[in-house]
C-alpha positions as CSV (number, residue, x, y, z in Angstrom):
1,X,83.2,21.2,107.7
2,X,82.0,19.4,111.0
3,X,84.7,16.8,110.3
4,X,87.4,19.5,110.0
5,X,86.2,21.2,113.1
6,X,86.0,17.9,115.0
7,X,89.6,17.2,114.1
8,X,90.6,20.7,115.3
9,X,88.8,20.2,118.7
10,X,90.6,16.8,119.0
11,X,94.0,18.4,118.2
12,X,93.4,21.3,120.7
13,X,92.7,18.7,123.4
14,X,95.9,16.8,122.6
15,X,98.0,20.1,122.5
16,X,96.6,20.9,125.9
17,X,98.1,17.6,127.3
18,X,101.6,18.3,126.1
19,X,102.5,19.6,129.6
20,X,101.7,16.0,130.9
21,X,104.3,15.4,133.6
22,X,104.2,11.6,133.2
23,X,106.5,10.9,130.3
24,X,104.7,7.6,129.3
25,X,101.5,9.5,129.0
26,X,103.1,12.5,127.2
27,X,104.7,10.0,124.6
28,X,101.2,8.7,123.8
29,X,100.0,12.3,123.2
30,X,102.9,13.0,121.2
31,X,102.4,10.0,119.0
32,X,98.8,11.0,118.4
33,X,99.9,14.5,117.3
34,X,102.5,12.9,115.1
35,X,99.9,10.9,113.3
36,X,97.9,14.1,112.4
37,X,101.1,15.5,110.6
38,X,101.5,18.8,109.0
39,X,98.0,20.0,109.5
40,X,98.9,20.2,113.4
41,X,101.8,22.6,112.9
42,X,99.8,25.9,112.8
43,X,98.0,25.0,116.0
44,X,101.2,23.9,117.7
45,X,102.9,27.1,116.7
46,X,100.0,29.1,118.2
47,X,100.2,27.0,121.4
48,X,104.0,27.8,121.7
49,X,103.3,31.5,121.4
50,X,100.7,31.4,124.1
51,X,102.8,29.6,126.7
52,X,105.6,30.8,128.9
53,X,106.7,27.4,130.1
54,X,110.0,26.8,128.6
55,X,109.7,23.0,129.0
56,X,106.3,22.9,127.2
57,X,107.9,25.2,124.4
58,X,110.7,22.8,124.0
59,X,108.4,19.8,123.6
60,X,106.2,21.7,121.0
61,X,109.4,22.6,119.1
62,X,110.5,19.1,119.1
63,X,107.1,17.8,117.9
64,X,106.8,20.4,115.1
65,X,110.5,19.6,113.9
66,X,109.8,15.9,113.8
67,X,106.6,16.4,111.9
68,X,108.2,18.7,109.3
69,X,111.2,16.5,109.1
70,X,109.1,13.3,108.4
71,X,107.1,15.2,105.8
72,X,110.4,16.4,104.2
73,X,111.8,12.9,104.1
74,X,108.5,11.7,102.4
75,X,108.7,14.4,99.9
76,X,112.3,13.7,98.9
77,X,111.7,9.9,98.6
78,X,108.7,10.8,96.3
79,X,110.7,13.3,94.3
80,X,113.6,10.9,93.8
81,X,111.8,7.8,93.1
82,X,108.2,8.6,91.8
83,X,108.5,11.7,89.8
84,X,110.6,13.3,87.2
85,X,113.5,14.5,89.3
86,X,113.1,18.3,88.5
87,X,116.3,19.9,89.7
88,X,114.6,23.2,91.2
89,X,112.1,21.1,93.0
90,X,115.1,19.1,94.6
91,X,116.9,22.3,95.4
92,X,113.6,23.7,97.2
93,X,113.3,20.5,99.1
94,X,117.0,20.7,100.3
95,X,116.4,24.3,101.4
96,X,113.3,23.2,103.3
97,X,115.5,21.3,105.8
98,X,116.9,24.5,107.3
99,X,113.7,26.6,106.4
100,X,110.7,24.3,106.8
101,X,108.3,27.2,106.5
102,X,109.9,28.3,103.2
103,X,107.9,30.6,101.0
104,X,108.1,28.5,97.9
105,X,106.1,30.7,95.6
106,X,108.4,33.6,96.5
107,X,111.4,31.4,95.3
108,X,109.7,30.5,92.2
109,X,108.7,34.0,91.3
110,X,112.3,35.2,91.9
111,X,113.5,32.5,89.5
112,X,110.9,33.3,87.0
113,X,111.9,36.9,87.0
114,X,115.6,36.0,86.4
115,X,114.5,33.6,83.7
116,X,112.5,36.4,82.0
117,X,115.5,38.7,82.0
118,X,117.6,36.1,80.3
119,X,114.8,35.2,77.8
120,X,114.5,38.8,76.6
121,X,118.2,38.7,75.5
122,X,118.0,35.5,73.8
123,X,117.1,34.7,70.1
124,X,117.3,31.7,67.8
125,X,120.2,33.2,65.8
126,X,122.7,33.2,68.8
127,X,125.4,30.6,68.8
128,X,125.9,28.3,71.8
129,X,128.7,30.6,73.1
130,X,126.6,33.8,72.6
131,X,123.8,32.2,74.6
132,X,126.2,31.4,77.5
133,X,127.4,34.9,77.3
134,X,123.8,36.2,77.8
135,X,123.5,33.9,80.8
136,X,126.7,35.2,82.3
137,X,125.8,38.8,81.7
138,X,122.4,38.5,83.5
139,X,123.6,36.4,86.3
140,X,126.9,38.0,86.9
141,X,126.8,41.4,85.6
142,X,123.2,42.4,86.0
143,X,122.3,40.5,89.2
144,X,125.8,40.4,90.4
145,X,125.8,36.8,91.9
146,X,129.2,36.4,93.7
147,X,131.1,33.9,95.9
148,X,131.5,34.9,99.5
149,X,134.4,37.3,100.1
150,X,136.1,35.0,102.5
151,X,136.4,31.2,102.0
152,X,134.3,30.7,105.1
153,X,132.5,27.5,106.0
154,X,129.0,28.6,106.5
155,X,125.9,26.4,105.4
156,X,123.8,29.5,104.5
157,X,125.7,29.7,101.3
158,X,124.1,26.5,100.2
159,X,120.5,27.5,100.5
160,X,118.4,28.6,97.5
161,X,116.5,31.3,99.4
162,X,119.8,32.9,100.8
163,X,121.3,32.8,97.4
164,X,118.4,34.5,95.8
165,X,118.0,37.2,98.4
166,X,121.7,38.1,99.0
167,X,123.3,37.0,95.6
168,X,126.0,35.4,97.6
169,X,126.7,31.6,97.4
170,X,129.1,28.9,97.0
171,X,130.0,28.0,93.4
172,X,127.8,24.8,93.7
173,X,124.9,27.0,94.6
174,X,125.3,29.5,91.8
175,X,126.0,26.6,89.5
176,X,122.8,24.7,90.3
177,X,120.9,28.0,89.8
178,X,122.7,28.5,86.5
179,X,121.7,25.0,85.5
180,X,118.0,25.6,86.5
181,X,117.8,28.7,84.4
182,X,119.5,27.3,81.3
183,X,117.5,24.1,81.2
184,X,114.3,26.1,81.7
185,X,115.2,28.0,78.5
186,X,115.9,24.8,76.5
187,X,119.7,25.5,76.8
188,X,121.5,22.2,77.1
189,X,123.7,22.8,80.1
190,X,124.1,20.0,82.5
191,X,126.0,19.8,85.9
192,X,129.3,18.1,86.3
193,X,131.3,17.4,89.3
194,X,135.1,17.4,89.0
195,X,137.6,16.4,91.6
196,X,137.9,18.9,94.4
197,X,134.1,19.3,94.7
198,X,134.3,21.6,91.6
199,X,130.7,22.0,90.0
200,X,131.0,22.8,86.3
201,X,128.4,22.8,83.5
202,X,128.8,21.1,80.1
203,X,126.9,22.0,77.0
204,X,125.7,18.8,75.6
205,X,123.3,18.6,72.7
206,X,120.0,16.9,73.7
207,X,120.7,13.9,71.3
208,X,124.2,13.4,72.6
209,X,124.8,11.7,76.0
210,X,128.4,10.5,75.9
211,X,130.9,12.6,77.9
212,X,133.3,12.5,75.0
213,X,130.9,14.7,73.0
214,X,131.0,17.7,75.5
215,X,131.0,20.7,73.4
216,X,132.4,23.0,76.1
217,X,132.4,23.6,79.8
218,X,131.2,26.6,81.9
219,X,132.8,27.3,85.4
220,X,130.2,29.1,87.7
221,X,133.2,30.0,90.2
222,X,134.8,32.1,87.5
223,X,131.7,34.3,86.3
224,X,130.8,31.6,83.8
225,X,134.2,31.2,82.3
226,X,134.3,29.0,79.3
227,X,136.7,26.0,78.9
228,X,137.1,23.3,76.4
229,X,137.0,19.7,77.6
230,X,140.7,19.3,76.7
231,X,141.6,22.3,78.8
232,X,139.9,20.8,81.8
233,X,141.6,17.4,81.2
234,X,145.0,19.1,81.1
235,X,144.2,21.0,84.3
236,X,143.3,17.9,86.0
237,X,146.4,16.3,85.0
238,X,148.5,19.3,86.5
239,X,146.6,18.8,89.7
240,X,147.5,15.1,89.6
241,X,144.0,13.8,89.2
242,X,143.5,11.0,86.8
243,X,141.6,11.9,83.7
244,X,138.4,9.9,83.8
245,X,135.6,10.1,81.2
246,X,132.8,9.8,83.8
247,X,133.7,13.3,85.1
248,X,132.0,14.5,81.9
249,X,128.8,12.5,82.2
250,X,126.0,14.9,83.3
251,X,124.8,14.4,86.9
252,X,121.2,13.3,87.6
253,X,119.4,15.9,89.7
254,X,119.1,13.3,92.6
255,X,123.0,13.0,92.6
256,X,123.3,16.9,92.7
257,X,121.0,17.2,95.7
258,X,122.6,14.2,97.4
259,X,125.9,16.2,97.1
260,X,124.4,19.2,98.7
261,X,123.3,17.3,101.7
262,X,126.8,15.8,101.9
263,X,128.3,19.2,101.9
264,X,125.7,20.5,104.5
265,X,126.6,17.5,106.8
266,X,130.3,18.5,106.4
267,X,129.7,22.2,107.1
268,X,127.6,21.6,110.2
269,X,130.3,19.1,111.5
270,X,133.0,21.8,110.9
271,X,131.0,24.3,112.9
272,X,130.8,21.8,115.7
273,X,127.1,20.9,115.1
274,X,127.1,17.2,114.9
275,X,123.6,16.7,116.2
276,X,122.1,17.2,112.7
277,X,124.3,14.8,111.0
278,X,122.2,11.7,111.3
279,X,119.1,13.6,110.0
280,X,121.0,15.1,107.0
281,X,122.6,11.8,106.1
282,X,119.1,10.2,106.1
283,X,117.8,12.8,103.8
284,X,120.9,12.4,101.6
285,X,120.2,8.6,101.4
286,X,116.7,9.3,100.4
287,X,118.0,11.0,97.2
288,X,119.9,7.8,96.2
289,X,118.3,5.8,93.4
């Protein structure tokens, strides 16, 4: 206890020096606060609330952002390389970039509630198609998840918390949630990425890994519309895309989250906010295996 209090006293002393006019001295203070890491954030936020100096507030904001960003980068590397890359965990990490103080327990509870509602409607006697119809009914009819009314470029439609709260998201966002829910219930649906950045799901039995053995595909953009692999191949040919077997190989969670970061970078650039691109690209690279 004394050790913890001592650290807090030291941190308070460092925070009191954030208004240091000499930049070299301030840089040393900042470095020491960085070294403390995430435990420094609550006291920094308190200091921000209790100062009216905009310059000091900006310094505090920058320190908090860098602490949280460095921790996020570390967590993504750990998720991608040193743990089973759980898709839900990856989606939460992605969302933390924009919402560093994300209420993770709330998100997990919302997903658990969705999962429970689907589980109630399932039974072992249902066919694969009937199970997908249950998923579609709960996701699209009961909870009414939809795409944005207008094809607007807005990063908010990528984030998990916004998707769960508003029930509005891009097809890849809804598709990832669909994948998470299905797999949590033992339903063998896996993510695919077709040309044109189209996220589909493929039903592949656990013992089958080859793309040629895809049973059928589900389109989250079309309220879970079901297509055969042959129908998709025909569609790709009509759109002048070459038919490639690797389109039908399930994506690893790391690849899915990497794609989200790529889209996020593009959306910020489209909105004229290029300052975040280097940060986002570094996080995207952290997903790469």
